[in-house]
Kinemage of the C-alpha trace (Angstrom):
@kinemage 1
@onewidth
@group {chain A} dominant
@subgroup {mainchain}
@vectorlist {calphas} color= white
{ca met a 1} P -40.838 -22.175 19.095
{ca pro a 2} L -39.771 -25.307 21.018
{ca asn a 3} L -38.118 -25.004 24.416
{ca his a 4} L -34.926 -26.813 25.371
{ca lys a 5} L -32.241 -26.568 28.008
{ca leu a 6} L -29.432 -24.465 26.538
{ca thr a 7} L -27.313 -23.877 29.641
{ca ser a 8} L -24.848 -26.733 29.122
{ca arg a 9} L -22.869 -28.071 26.199
{ca pro a 10} L -24.138 -31.684 26.580
{ca ala a 11} L -27.731 -30.440 26.567
{ca val a 12} L -27.178 -28.469 23.373
{ca ala a 13} L -25.353 -31.419 21.831
{ca lys a 14} L -28.475 -33.594 22.268
{ca ile a 15} L -30.539 -31.359 19.999
{ca lys a 16} L -30.875 -33.187 16.697
{ca his a 17} L -30.533 -31.576 13.296
{ca pro a 18} L -33.699 -31.521 11.199
{ca thr a 19} L -33.755 -33.157 7.788
{ca gln a 20} L -34.763 -29.838 6.253
{ca gly a 21} L -35.335 -26.225 7.263
{ca thr a 22} L -34.296 -24.536 10.509
{ca thr a 23} L -35.769 -24.888 14.000
{ca phe a 24} L -35.282 -22.185 16.657
{ca tyr a 25} L -34.948 -23.187 20.315
{ca ser a 26} L -35.200 -21.034 23.441
{ca asp a 27} L -34.674 -21.728 27.142
{ca pro a 28} L -37.524 -20.423 29.344
{ca ser a 29} L -35.304 -20.621 32.437
{ca leu a 30} L -33.427 -17.556 31.173
{ca lys a 31} L -36.384 -15.154 31.226
{ca thr a 32} L -35.096 -13.541 34.411
{ca asp a 33} L -31.645 -12.905 32.903
{ca pro a 34} L -31.848 -9.536 31.063
{ca asp a 35} L -28.600 -10.156 29.155
{ca ala a 36} L -29.839 -13.519 27.834
{ca arg a 37} L -33.280 -12.259 26.860
{ca gly a 38} L -33.945 -12.872 23.188
{ca ile a 39} L -31.156 -15.426 22.678
{ca arg a 40} L -32.172 -18.396 20.532
{ca leu a 41} L -30.401 -21.347 18.993
{ca ala a 42} L -31.095 -21.882 15.280
{ca val a 43} L -30.631 -25.563 14.422
{ca gly a 44} L -30.332 -26.296 10.723
{ca val a 45} L -29.474 -29.353 8.688
{ca asn a 46} L -25.720 -28.957 9.177
{ca gln a 47} L -25.054 -26.493 12.000
{ca lys a 48} L -26.329 -24.801 15.136
{ca val a 49} L -26.066 -21.020 15.361
{ca trp a 50} L -26.820 -18.620 18.238
{ca his a 51} L -28.854 -15.467 17.547
{ca ile a 52} L -30.282 -12.652 19.611
{ca thr a 53} L -33.413 -10.712 18.689
{ca arg a 54} L -33.995 -7.282 20.253
{ca arg a 55} L -35.983 -4.127 19.552
{ca ile a 56} L -33.420 -1.473 18.584
{ca asp a 57} L -34.120 2.124 17.536
{ca gly a 58} L -37.793 1.413 17.018
{ca gly a 59} L -37.273 -1.750 14.971
{ca val a 60} L -36.643 -5.433 15.576
{ca arg a 61} L -33.213 -6.750 14.672
{ca thr a 62} L -31.773 -10.251 14.775
{ca ile a 63} L -28.010 -10.457 15.233
{ca lys a 64} L -25.885 -13.542 14.669
{ca leu a 65} L -23.710 -14.335 17.686
{ca gly a 66} L -21.760 -17.388 16.557
{ca ala a 67} L -21.922 -21.120 15.938
{ca trp a 68} L -21.979 -24.080 18.291
{ca pro a 69} L -19.690 -25.642 19.537
{ca ser a 70} L -17.434 -22.559 19.407
{ca leu a 71} L -20.060 -20.993 21.673
{ca ala a 72} L -20.719 -24.062 23.799
{ca asp a 73} L -23.812 -22.875 25.698
{ca val a 74} L -26.156 -19.959 26.149
{ca tyr a 75} L -23.833 -18.329 28.681
{ca ala a 76} L -21.023 -18.127 26.091
{ca ala a 77} L -23.536 -16.750 23.611
{ca arg a 78} L -24.693 -14.216 26.225
{ca asp a 79} L -21.150 -12.870 26.648
{ca val a 80} L -20.898 -12.298 22.907
{ca ala a 81} L -24.372 -10.767 22.892
{ca lys a 82} L -23.348 -8.181 25.490
{ca glu a 83} L -20.418 -7.082 23.297
{ca lys a 84} L -22.543 -6.919 20.165
{ca met a 85} L -25.370 -5.032 21.861
{ca leu a 86} L -22.839 -2.526 23.194
{ca ala a 87} L -21.598 -2.048 19.625
{ca val a 88} L -25.163 -1.502 18.451
{ca ser a 89} L -25.887 1.017 21.195
{ca thr a 90} L -22.708 2.980 20.386
{ca his a 91} L -23.285 2.628 16.625
{ca thr a 92} L -19.987 0.786 16.115
{ca asp a 93} L -21.563 -2.386 14.749
{ca ala a 94} L -21.337 -3.454 11.106
{ca pro a 95} L -24.695 -2.025 9.894
{ca ser a 96} L -24.134 1.328 11.609
{ca thr a 97} L -20.578 1.826 10.324
{ca gly a 98} L -20.953 0.061 6.980
{ca ile a 99} L -17.784 -1.876 7.794
{ca cys a 100} L -18.754 -5.519 7.369
{ca thr a 101} L -15.524 -6.737 5.735
{ca leu a 102} L -11.898 -5.735 5.368
{ca arg a 103} L -12.739 -4.572 1.857
{ca asp a 104} L -15.260 -2.148 3.362
{ca ala a 105} L -12.577 -0.892 5.741
{ca met a 106} L -10.132 -0.416 2.879
{ca glu a 107} L -12.703 1.571 0.899
{ca ser a 108} L -13.402 3.703 3.989
{ca his a 109} L -9.677 4.448 4.247
{ca ile a 110} L -9.506 5.283 0.528
{ca glu a 111} L -12.427 7.693 0.890
{ca lys a 112} L -10.494 9.853 3.353
{ca ser a 113} L -7.064 9.340 1.768
{ca his a 114} L -5.287 12.025 -0.243
{ca ala a 115} L -3.182 9.513 -2.177
{ca ala a 116} L -3.363 9.431 -5.956
{ca ala a 117} L -6.180 7.529 -7.664
{ca arg a 118} L -3.542 5.246 -9.167
{ca thr a 119} L -2.470 4.249 -5.640
{ca his a 120} L -6.061 3.498 -4.633
{ca asn a 121} L -6.591 1.380 -7.736
{ca asp a 122} L -3.383 -0.475 -6.951
{ca tyr a 123} L -4.792 -1.358 -3.497
{ca arg a 124} L -7.898 -2.811 -5.125
{ca thr a 125} L -5.915 -4.714 -7.739
{ca gln a 126} L -3.658 -6.310 -5.135
{ca val a 127} L -6.643 -7.319 -3.012
{ca asp a 128} L -8.488 -8.815 -5.980
{ca arg a 129} L -5.387 -10.662 -7.126
{ca his a 130} L -4.113 -12.034 -3.809
{ca met a 131} L -6.533 -11.449 -0.904
{ca ser a 132} L -10.119 -11.428 -2.153
{ca thr a 133} L -11.172 -14.368 0.045
{ca val a 134} L -10.060 -12.903 3.364
{ca phe a 135} L -11.079 -9.344 2.416
{ca asp a 136} L -14.636 -10.457 1.641
{ca met a 137} L -15.117 -12.558 4.801
{ca pro a 138} L -17.283 -11.174 7.612
{ca leu a 139} L -14.898 -9.099 9.694
{ca glu a 140} L -15.723 -11.029 12.868
{ca asp a 141} L -14.589 -14.264 11.217
{ca val a 142} L -11.147 -13.020 10.157
{ca thr a 143} L -8.427 -14.488 12.366
{ca leu a 144} L -4.689 -13.971 12.600
{ca ala a 145} L -4.256 -17.389 11.001
{ca his a 146} L -6.230 -16.233 7.957
{ca leu a 147} L -3.972 -13.220 7.530
{ca glu a 148} L -0.791 -15.240 8.014
{ca arg a 149} L -1.857 -17.842 5.443
{ca thr a 150} L -2.712 -15.091 2.959
{ca leu a 151} L 0.719 -13.504 3.269
{ca arg a 152} L 2.526 -16.840 3.344
{ca ala a 153} L 1.004 -17.717 -0.035
{ca thr a 154} L 3.062 -14.930 -1.649
{ca his a 155} L 6.377 -15.994 -0.071
{ca lys a 156} L 8.943 -17.620 -2.317
{ca asp a 157} L 11.834 -19.576 -0.905
{ca arg a 158} L 10.994 -18.210 2.539
{ca gln a 159} L 12.141 -14.764 1.455
{ca ala a 160} L 9.678 -11.903 1.735
{ca thr a 161} L 8.980 -10.281 -1.605
{ca ala a 162} L 7.976 -6.730 -2.414
{ca thr a 163} L 4.453 -8.003 -3.105
{ca thr a 164} L 4.230 -9.607 0.326
{ca lys a 165} L 5.306 -6.384 1.979
{ca his a 166} L 2.745 -4.419 0.006
{ca leu a 167} L -0.037 -6.844 0.949
{ca asp a 168} L 1.036 -6.629 4.594
{ca gln a 169} L 0.747 -2.841 4.444
{ca ile a 170} L -2.738 -3.023 2.900
{ca ile a 171} L -3.925 -5.490 5.568
{ca arg a 172} L -2.605 -3.313 8.392
{ca met a 173} L -4.150 -0.201 6.858
{ca ala a 174} L -7.565 -1.846 6.449
{ca phe a 175} L -7.624 -3.444 9.902
{ca lys a 176} L -6.509 -0.226 11.568
{ca arg a 177} L -9.435 1.571 9.960
{ca ala a 178} L -11.816 -1.238 10.966
{ca ala a 179} L -10.548 -1.189 14.552
{ca val a 180} L -11.121 2.566 14.818
{ca leu a 181} L -14.644 2.524 13.410
{ca arg a 182} L -15.835 -0.761 14.880
{ca arg a 183} L -13.905 -0.516 18.185
{ca ile a 184} L -12.690 -4.078 17.799
{ca pro a 185} L -9.238 -5.589 18.430
{ca asn a 186} L -6.785 -4.983 15.606
{ca val a 187} L -5.989 -8.573 14.652
{ca ala a 188} L -3.300 -7.395 12.210
{ca asp a 189} L -1.194 -6.169 15.138
{ca gly a 190} L -0.261 -9.811 15.690
{ca leu a 191} L 1.401 -10.159 12.299
{ca asp a 192} L 5.157 -10.472 12.213
{ca lys a 193} L 6.720 -7.534 10.436
{ca val a 194} L 7.517 -8.319 6.822
{ca arg a 195} L 11.032 -7.275 5.955
{ca tyr a 196} L 11.802 -6.704 2.307
{ca ser a 197} L 15.158 -8.119 1.268
{ca pro a 198} L 15.738 -7.409 -2.416
{ca lys a 199} L 17.393 -10.245 -4.277
{ca ala a 200} L 19.937 -7.857 -5.742
{ca asn a 201} L 20.316 -4.193 -4.853
{ca thr a 202} L 22.878 -3.750 -7.616
{ca val a 203} L 22.806 -2.500 -11.178
{ca ala a 204} L 22.089 -5.039 -13.889
{ca phe a 205} L 25.476 -4.722 -15.550
{ca ala a 206} L 29.137 -5.180 -14.713
{ca ala a 207} L 31.364 -2.885 -16.772
{ca asp a 208} L 34.245 -0.506 -16.238
{ca gln a 209} L 32.181 2.196 -17.892
{ca trp a 210} L 28.490 2.673 -17.242
{ca pro a 211} L 26.473 1.939 -20.410
{ca ala a 212} L 23.617 4.183 -19.259
{ca leu a 213} L 24.098 7.074 -21.705
{ca asp a 214} L 24.670 4.731 -24.653
{ca leu a 215} L 21.382 2.937 -23.912
{ca ile a 216} L 19.542 6.248 -23.479
{ca arg a 217} L 21.006 7.599 -26.736
{ca thr a 218} L 19.817 4.509 -28.626
{ca lys a 219} L 16.333 4.789 -27.113
{ca arg a 220} L 16.135 8.479 -28.029
{ca ala a 221} L 15.992 7.572 -31.710
{ca gln a 222} L 12.906 5.453 -30.997
{ca asn a 223} L 11.045 7.472 -28.346
{ca ile a 224} L 12.321 10.852 -27.210
{ca phe a 225} L 10.056 10.966 -24.142
{ca ile a 226} L 10.996 7.580 -22.682
{ca ala a 227} L 14.672 8.305 -23.327
{ca gly a 228} L 14.225 11.731 -21.740
{ca ala a 229} L 12.560 10.210 -18.668
{ca phe a 230} L 15.505 7.829 -18.209
{ca glu a 231} L 17.993 10.675 -18.617
{ca leu a 232} L 16.139 12.795 -16.067
{ca met a 233} L 16.080 9.868 -13.628
{ca leu a 234} L 19.814 9.357 -14.123
{ca phe a 235} L 20.761 12.997 -13.555
{ca thr a 236} L 18.362 13.729 -10.673
{ca gly a 237} L 18.101 10.407 -8.805
{ca leu a 238} L 14.306 10.760 -8.714
{ca arg a 239} L 12.022 7.739 -8.825
{ca ala a 240} L 10.282 6.840 -12.062
{ca gly a 241} L 6.828 7.652 -10.705
{ca asn a 242} L 7.867 11.214 -9.846
{ca val a 243} L 9.575 11.757 -13.202
{ca ile a 244} L 6.834 10.498 -15.537
{ca ser a 245} L 4.175 12.562 -13.719
{ca leu a 246} L 6.052 15.874 -14.035
{ca arg a 247} L 4.129 18.734 -15.600
{ca trp a 248} L 5.733 21.744 -17.246
{ca glu a 249} L 4.228 23.881 -14.508
{ca asp a 250} L 6.448 21.938 -12.061
{ca ile a 251} L 9.608 22.988 -13.930
{ca asp a 252} L 11.291 26.398 -13.779
{ca leu a 253} L 14.074 26.402 -16.343
{ca asp a 254} L 15.104 29.976 -15.548
{ca ala a 255} L 15.609 29.161 -11.869
{ca arg a 256} L 16.902 25.666 -12.818
{ca thr a 257} L 14.544 23.895 -10.413
{ca leu a 258} L 11.772 21.340 -10.510
{ca his a 259} L 9.028 20.744 -7.980
{ca val a 260} L 7.858 17.274 -6.940
{ca ala a 261} L 4.448 17.480 -5.290
{ca arg a 262} L 4.492 14.096 -3.591
{ca leu a 263} L 7.595 12.021 -2.942
{ca lys a 264} L 7.405 8.445 -1.680
{ca asn a 265} L 7.653 9.773 1.887
{ca gly a 266} L 4.617 11.993 1.289
{ca lys a 267} L 6.644 15.230 1.253
{ca asp a 268} L 6.919 17.789 -1.510
{ca arg a 269} L 10.236 19.353 -2.420
{ca val a 270} L 11.902 21.707 -4.885
{ca phe a 271} L 15.127 20.335 -6.381
{ca pro a 272} L 17.958 22.127 -8.165
{ca ile a 273} L 18.687 20.673 -11.589
{ca ser a 274} L 21.977 20.601 -13.457
{ca asp a 275} L 22.742 22.459 -16.672
{ca arg a 276} L 22.603 19.103 -18.446
{ca val a 277} L 19.021 18.552 -17.253
{ca val a 278} L 18.056 22.077 -18.317
{ca ala a 279} L 19.415 21.309 -21.797
{ca leu a 280} L 17.524 18.009 -21.836
{ca leu a 281} L 14.212 19.647 -20.914
{ca asn a 282} L 14.735 22.432 -23.455
{ca ser a 283} L 15.174 19.760 -26.132
{ca leu a 284} L 11.777 18.160 -25.455
{ca pro a 285} L 8.814 19.209 -27.623
{ca arg a 286} L 6.017 20.765 -25.581
{ca thr a 287} L 2.959 19.008 -26.924
{ca ser a 288} L 1.168 18.583 -23.600
{ca ala a 289} L 0.900 19.813 -20.045
{ca trp a 290} L 2.923 16.708 -19.194
{ca ala a 291} L 6.684 16.866 -19.668
{ca phe a 292} L 6.649 13.224 -20.814
{ca pro a 293} L 3.316 12.645 -22.608
{ca gln a 294} L 1.990 9.614 -24.444
{ca gln a 295} L 0.810 9.808 -28.036
{ca asp a 296} L -2.497 10.700 -26.377
{ca val a 297} L -1.166 13.948 -24.938
{ca ser a 298} L -3.821 14.022 -22.212
{ca lys a 299} L -1.862 11.269 -20.428
{ca his a 300} L 1.741 10.883 -19.322
{ca ile a 301} L 3.865 7.884 -20.284
{ca phe a 302} L 3.577 4.649 -18.331
{ca his a 303} L 6.273 3.447 -15.935
{ca pro a 304} L 9.195 2.904 -18.347
{ca asp a 305} L 10.538 -0.580 -19.011
{ca thr a 306} L 14.168 -1.625 -18.903
{ca leu a 307} L 16.500 -0.276 -21.578
{ca ser a 308} L 18.703 -3.031 -22.976
{ca asn a 309} L 20.983 -4.190 -25.769
{ca asp a 310} L 22.832 -7.459 -26.338
{ca asp a 311} L 25.241 -6.801 -23.466
{ca his a 312} L 23.645 -4.515 -20.891
{ca lys a 313} L 20.399 -3.516 -19.176
{ca leu a 314} L 19.367 -0.291 -17.456
{ca arg a 315} L 16.343 -0.455 -15.150
{ca pro a 316} L 14.583 2.688 -13.910
{ca his a 317} L 15.829 2.220 -10.339
{ca asp a 318} L 19.379 1.658 -11.606
{ca cys a 319} L 19.399 5.375 -12.474
{ca arg a 320} L 18.834 6.184 -8.807
{ca arg a 321} L 21.649 3.824 -7.837
{ca leu a 322} L 24.074 5.384 -10.322
{ca phe a 323} L 23.169 8.938 -9.271
{ca thr a 324} L 23.862 8.008 -5.630
{ca thr a 325} L 27.140 6.304 -6.532
{ca ala a 326} L 28.355 9.326 -8.495
{ca ala a 327} L 27.499 11.636 -5.588
{ca arg a 328} L 29.348 9.445 -3.093
{ca arg a 329} L 32.394 9.182 -5.340
{ca leu a 330} L 32.528 12.963 -5.213
{ca glu a 331} L 32.463 12.660 -1.398
{ca leu a 332} L 29.496 14.994 -1.115
{ca pro a 333} L 28.020 15.264 2.413
{ca ala a 334} L 25.562 12.480 3.164
{ca tyr a 335} L 22.855 14.969 4.154
{ca val a 336} L 23.108 16.689 0.760
{ca ile a 337} L 22.837 13.355 -1.060
{ca ser a 338} L 19.803 12.446 1.052
{ca gln a 339} L 18.110 15.740 0.193
{ca leu a 340} L 18.856 15.322 -3.503
{ca arg a 341} L 17.359 11.817 -3.394
{ca gly a 342} L 14.233 13.086 -1.621
{ca asp a 343} L 14.903 10.986 1.497
{ca val a 344} L 13.458 11.826 4.916
{ca gly a 345} L 15.908 13.423 7.336
{ca arg a 346} L 16.748 11.246 10.317
{ca asp a 347} L 18.376 13.547 12.868
{ca met a 348} L 17.655 16.855 14.589
{ca gln a 349} L 19.706 18.963 12.166
{ca asp a 350} L 17.614 17.649 9.292
{ca leu a 351} L 14.508 19.073 10.957
{ca tyr a 352} L 16.042 22.555 11.008
{ca asp a 353} L 17.817 22.448 7.629
{ca gln a 354} L 15.951 24.650 5.145
{ca gly a 355} L 17.734 23.085 2.160
{ca ser a 356} L 21.441 22.526 1.621
{ca met a 357} L 21.203 21.467 -2.023
{ca lys a 358} L 22.936 23.726 -4.541
{ca his a 359} L 23.249 23.819 -8.315
{ca ser a 360} L 26.968 23.223 -7.945
{ca his a 361} L 26.179 19.859 -6.348
{ca val a 362} L 23.991 18.629 -9.206
{ca asn a 363} L 26.371 19.979 -11.836
{ca ala a 364} L 29.263 18.121 -10.179
{ca ile a 365} L 27.219 14.910 -10.053
{ca ala a 366} L 26.265 15.319 -13.726
{ca lys a 367} L 29.932 15.633 -14.686
{ca gln a 368} L 30.814 12.583 -12.601
{ca ile a 369} L 28.076 10.520 -14.282
{ca glu a 370} L 29.451 11.531 -17.678
{ca val a 371} L 32.928 10.467 -16.576
{ca glu a 372} L 31.618 7.113 -15.407
{ca cys a 373} L 29.787 6.675 -18.717
{ca gly a 374} L 32.954 7.428 -20.719
{ca val a 375} L 31.919 10.778 -22.162
{ca thr a 376} L 35.031 12.581 -23.400
{ca pro a 377} L 36.045 15.718 -21.453
{ca asp a 378} L 35.447 18.164 -24.348
{ca leu a 379} L 31.797 17.016 -24.544
{ca arg a 380} L 31.033 17.643 -20.908
{ca leu a 381} L 28.845 20.543 -19.926
{ca val a 382} L 30.537 23.242 -17.916
{ca gly a 383} L 28.855 24.028 -14.562
C-alpha cells in the first residue's frame, strides 16, 4: 500500500486517479493517532473515498466514511470515523440494526405496527410509485434536499395534494424509526409541514333536493351491496373504509348498534343506528361473514365508486357531508355530532364523556335526510 500525505486538502488533491482499478493510500504520520488508525484513502478511476478498517467483534470490517472532497482531509475523515465506530460499538450501525435505507426503516415500522395489512401495502405502493429512489439510497446519503425534491414532484399548481401529504407522513414515519434505531439525526424534522387543502370540500351537486336516495335506489337494482354500503354511509356518516369492512358480528340489530373496531383516529366505538339502518341491514342477504361481500364471499366489496346519472353525482365522502349537514340543520349539539362522526374529542369534557349519542339522535337525522332528499312524509320511518 503506497504512503502519501493525507493531512491537507491540497496534498490529497495531488493524488492522481489510476487508469484502472483502485489504489489505497495511507499516511504513516498518523500511526500515533488512535482515532485515525486504519483510515485509508481509496483512489479509483473517478473518485476518492475514505475508509477505515478495524477488528470488530473478532472479525475485520471495512467501513466507508465518505468521499473526497466532501471530506477534505484525513482529519475530517477521522471525525466521521469516530461517529461510525461509536455506532458500531453500540450496535446502532446499519449492519447491526438492518436499517441501511429508508425502505428498511419503513419495513421495521410495519413489523411492529398494528395497522391493517391493506394500510401496510398502501405504504409500499406509494413508495414504489413516488419515492423509490430516495427510499433505496444509503440512509447516510439522504439529505433534506432529497426529501423536499421528492415531495415537490407531487405538487400541482403549488397546492399540496392528498398524495403529497400521505408521502410526507410515510417519510416522517420511516425517518423517525431510523433515528430511533440508528441514533442519527431525524432529517425529516426539517421538512415544512404539508397542509392539505382540498380543491372542493362540497358535494358534487347543486340541487334544492338531495339526489342521494334516488341514486342509491337506482344502484340497488344493479348491486344491492354497493347500494347498501352507500345508504349506510349516508345514514351513519361513517367513512367508506369502515362501512365496507363491517362484519355481521359487528352489528347488533336487537340493540340497534354497530361496532367499528378501528376508526381513522385509531379508536374503536359502538354507534347507535337508526330504525332506517336496521331495516336496511335486515334487507341484506347474509351470504358471508361480511355485511357487504363481493361475489367471492370470502372478501368484502372494494371502496365504492361514485354513483351518478346524467345530472348528479354522489361520492362516498359526500354521504358524510350530507349526514353532518342534516345533523347541524337539526341543531344537535356539536359534541353529539362529533361522536356520531367518530371524531376525536378536543376538550376536557370529551375525555370524561362516556357517550352522549342516542337512538333518538340518529332517528332524527335519518328523518332530516329523507326530508332533504324529498321523501314524502307518509313514507318516512317513525322513530
